KOLBA-415242 format. One line per 3 residues: their letters; for each residue x, y, z of N, C-alpha, C, O. Coordinates in steps of 0.001 Angstrom, whole numbers. Atoms other than C-alpha are relative to their C-alpha. Layout:
a	X/Y/Z/X/Y/Z/X/Y/Z/X/Y/Z; ...
% end
This chain:
mki	-336/-490/-1320/42715/13201/79118/-783/1283/234/-816/2169/-620; 778/-1181/-362/40538/15752/80855/862/932/847/1458/512/1839; -786/-987/-725/42244/18933/82027/-948/945/717/-1848/1522/108
ilk	818/-897/-803/40688/20925/84840/868/1175/424/1925/996/1030; -744/-1199/-378/41844/24495/85319/-608/595/1260/-1821/782/1349; 457/-652/-1222/41628/26036/88768/47/1507/-217/1020/2035/-756
ttl	7/-1448/168/40618/29674/88804/632/704/1194/1074/1847/1080; -644/-584/-1169/41938/30287/92311/1017/-991/547/861/-2206/426; -1047/835/-578/45031/29007/94031/-284/-237/1474/-917/581/2141
skk	79/233/-1431/45146/27405/97430/960/977/687/1815/1574/32; -867/-923/-735/46832/29463/100138/1464/-427/-133/2344/412/-329; -1365/522/132/49914/27216/99979/553/280/-1395/1694/718/-1539
dqv	-437/-244/1371/50083/27484/96177/284/1485/-234/1225/1831/-948; -209/-1438/160/49768/31280/96378/1301/444/648/2004/1299/110; -1270/-314/-676/52664/31460/98857/1173/-422/-881/2153/312/-1010
ild	-1060/498/884/54797/29363/96490/144/912/-1207/1258/1298/-1561; -36/-873/1165/53865/31496/93484/591/1358/347/1411/1884/-405; -531/-1302/-428/54586/34723/95372/1510/-52/208/2230/865/-188
slq	-1443/107/-254/58013/33490/96454/775/-167/-1303/1868/382/-1444; -662/150/1304/58905/32427/92898/12/1318/-763/1010/1665/-1394; 64/-1276/702/57742/35755/91492/973/1017/600/1402/1943/-89
kav	-986/-872/-631/60041/37484/93957/1424/-485/-285/2317/324/-538; -1345/567/138/63019/35126/93575/547/85/-1426/1733/357/-1609; -493/45/1380/63236/34944/89780/585/1344/-447/1702/1365/-964
pqa	-625/-1276/392/63746/38674/89116/1297/283/760/2238/847/202; -1230/-191/-784/66318/38756/91928/1142/-829/-575/2272/-350/-675; -1034/875/570/68204/35819/90408/473/528/-1356/1669/502/-1645
ler	-380/-548/1302/68134/37370/86926/834/1274/160/1793/1489/-580; -770/-1220/-253/69370/40701/88301/1403/-350/497/2378/284/93; -1308/433/-508/72188/38926/90170/874/-504/-1140/2055/-167/-1216
krr	-752/495/1151/73234/37116/86988/474/1164/-872/1606/1161/-1357; -375/-1152/813/73207/40433/85105/1173/751/630/2129/1110/-57; -1068/-727/-695/75369/42146/87740/1329/-758/-33/2394/-148/-134
lgh	-1211/819/15/77842/39254/87777/535/-250/-1409/1630/-786/-1582; -430/213/1375/78024/39186/83993/-263/-1397/-515/355/-1833/-1486; 353/1352/434/76497/35735/83689/-1223/59/-903/-2094/913/-737
yav	1200/49/825/74022/34834/81011/-1062/-863/683/-770/-1632/1599; 1112/780/-543/70620/33339/81768/-745/-658/-1159/-723/-165/-2286; 830/674/990/68398/30910/79907/-1448/197/427/-1835/-172/1536
vwr	1413/-260/-270/64742/31953/79711/-833/-604/-1118/-302/-982/-2162; 914/585/959/61714/30676/77850/-729/1133/-717/-1400/1940/-73; 679/-1022/801/60432/32901/74993/-562/-641/-1257/130/-1380/-1957
ngk	664/503/1214/57953/32048/72249/140/-1512/-151/337/-2021/-1254; -39/1455/35/58029/28378/73176/1372/-618/-157/1489/-1817/-408; -1354/526/168/61814/28055/72998/911/574/1084/702/1699/1539
pvm	-988/-557/-932/64721/28420/75429/901/995/-732/1335/751/-1857; -827/-1054/582/66721/31597/74780/1053/409/1024/743/581/2202; -1070/-466/-880/70084/32627/76237/78/1515/-102/197/2063/-1198
ige	-67/-1453/-11/70160/36277/77299/1187/458/833/1627/-246/1742; -1138/-550/-720/72995/38455/78539/1150/256/-958/1236/-339/-2032; -1114/-377/867/76140/39987/77131/940/-1158/-297/1530/-1209/-1376
dap	-935/1107/218/78164/36794/77548/-695/-1277/-488/-100/-2355/-484; 727/1181/483/75492/34468/76161/671/-546/-1251/1030/222/-2144; -601/595/1198/76939/32013/73634/-827/348/-1235/-2058/322/-1202
kis	664/-309/1266/76127/32989/70070/-254/-1294/-742/609/-2170/-801; 351/1203/762/74335/30377/68003/143/320/-1473/-522/1217/-1992; -191/-204/1437/75537/30166/64422/-1085/-760/-751/-1771/-1609/-183
eds	983/692/839/73325/29027/61560/307/-1487/-72/-613/-2305/-80; -381/1406/102/75304/25766/61334/-417/-775/1243/-963/-1874/1135; 354/717/-1222/74786/24840/64987/-1506/-33/192/-2029/-998/747
asy	1455/-14/-136/71109/25861/64866/-621/-1092/-861/-1544/-1777/-421; 553/1042/863/70431/23558/61923/395/-1380/514/-381/-2327/393; -441/1254/-595/72460/20799/63602/-896/-386/1161/-1333/-1533/1265
eag	852/262/-1159/70437/21121/66802/-1411/-330/-450/-2059/-1188/149; 1358/257/482/67173/21197/64823/-126/-1453/-466/-1170/-2079/-282; 27/1376/479/68060/17849/63289/49/-1024/1109/-273/-2190/881
kgf	-97/936/-1131/68601/16293/66728/-1346/-177/707/-1468/-1008/1607; 1322/184/-589/64932/16705/67625/-209/740/1314/-1048/328/2114; 176/-771/-1222/65281/19289/70405/-1254/793/-54/-1572/1510/894
% end
């Protein structure tokens, strides 16, 4: 499969990107203020952030690893 990377975005794509870059920080800030956790992508893996984020124990992490996630 050949992958072609665009170096510039179309005007429509730039509008979409700009709106997402504005909306995501607002949504994360709202979750923080409400005390909700958020799931973000870090180092190639989903990570739950926030004070109320569920804690993952070693047992559940190894269980999930075996499920092929």
